[in-house]
N, C-alpha and C positions, 0 to 999 in steps of 0.2 A: 735763164739762170735764176738763182735765188740770192737775195741780199739780206743780211741781218745787220741792223744798225742799232747800236746801244747809245743810251744817253743817261744822264743823271749822276754821273761820277763827279768828283770834286774833292775839295779839302774840307774837313770837318774836325772839330775838336773831339777829344775822347769823351764818350758818353752821349754823343750826338747821333743823329739818324740820317740816312740817305735812302732814296728809293731809285733803284735802277730800272730802266725800261729797255726793251728790245723789240723792235718791230721787224717782222719778216715780210719781204715783198718779192715780187717777181712771179716765177712759175711755181706757186705754192698750191698745187692741186690738193694735197693733203699734208698736214703737218702732224707729225707724231710727237715724240717726246721732245720737250724743250728744257733747257738746263742752263745753269750758271756755273762757270768754273772761275777759279781765281789763280793767279800766279804772283806770288810774293817775290821780291827781289832775290835773285840767286836760287830760287826754288822751282820745282816742277809745277806745271799746271795741274790743279786738282779740282775735282768735282765739289761743288758747294751744295747744290740742290737741283733736283729735277722734278718735272711734272709731266705726266702723260696726258694723252688726249682726253681721258676720262676725268682728269683732275686729281688723279692719285699722285701723291708727293713722296719724295724721299730726300732726306737730309743726311749729309755726311760730315762727320767731324764735330768739333765743339761749337759750331755756329748754330746748331739746332737750339731753338728757344729764343734766339736773338734775331734770326733771319726767317723771313716768310716768303715763299715763292708762290706766285699766282699767275694765271694766264687769262687772256681774253681774246678769242679769235686768233689773230696772227701775232699777238703780242704776249710777251712774258715779262714779269716784273719780279724784282727782289727788294723787299722791304728790309732794311738793315737797321736794327736798333742797338743801343748801348754799344756803339762802336769803340774799339780800343786800338792802340797803335799796331797791334799784331794783325789787324785786319787790312793794313796798308797793302795794296796789291793792284794789279790790273785785273779787272773782271771781264770775262768773256761770255758772250751768249753763244749757245750751241743749240742746233735743232736738227732733227731728222725729218726730211721732206721728200714726198713723192712729187716729182715735177709734172707727171701726167699719170693717167690710169695705167699706162703700159710700162712705166719705169719703176724700179725698186726704190725703197727709201735710201736717200743719200744724206751724208752728214755735211753740215755747213757751220761755219764759224763767223762771228762778228769780228770787228777790228779791235775790240777791247775798249774799256773805259777805265781811266785811272781813279782809284779811290785812295786818298791820303788822309790818315788820321793822325792828328798831332796831339801831343800831351799838354 
């Protein structure tokens, strides 16, 4: 199986920064695109940013310019700067992974990490 474990969430004041990390472990024969999603209270889960295996990135929504996604081997990171109260959400790591040379890419999710921004 594949396991994604996030860390780095917490409480921060508006204007502050946080860096989220996610490590993929287990049967990670090949990791494709890795991404961060967020789910605000009462809202749907939405894509924040994604990065492919070649390092190409895509950002969605108003976070572009404040958030930076990066990856290193089996890990993906999200540097979040100038946080505001609207960034309060649970952030989820997502990855597409081939568990072996004979299996297709499958989607996996982390358990989520809470980010709370106070005014």
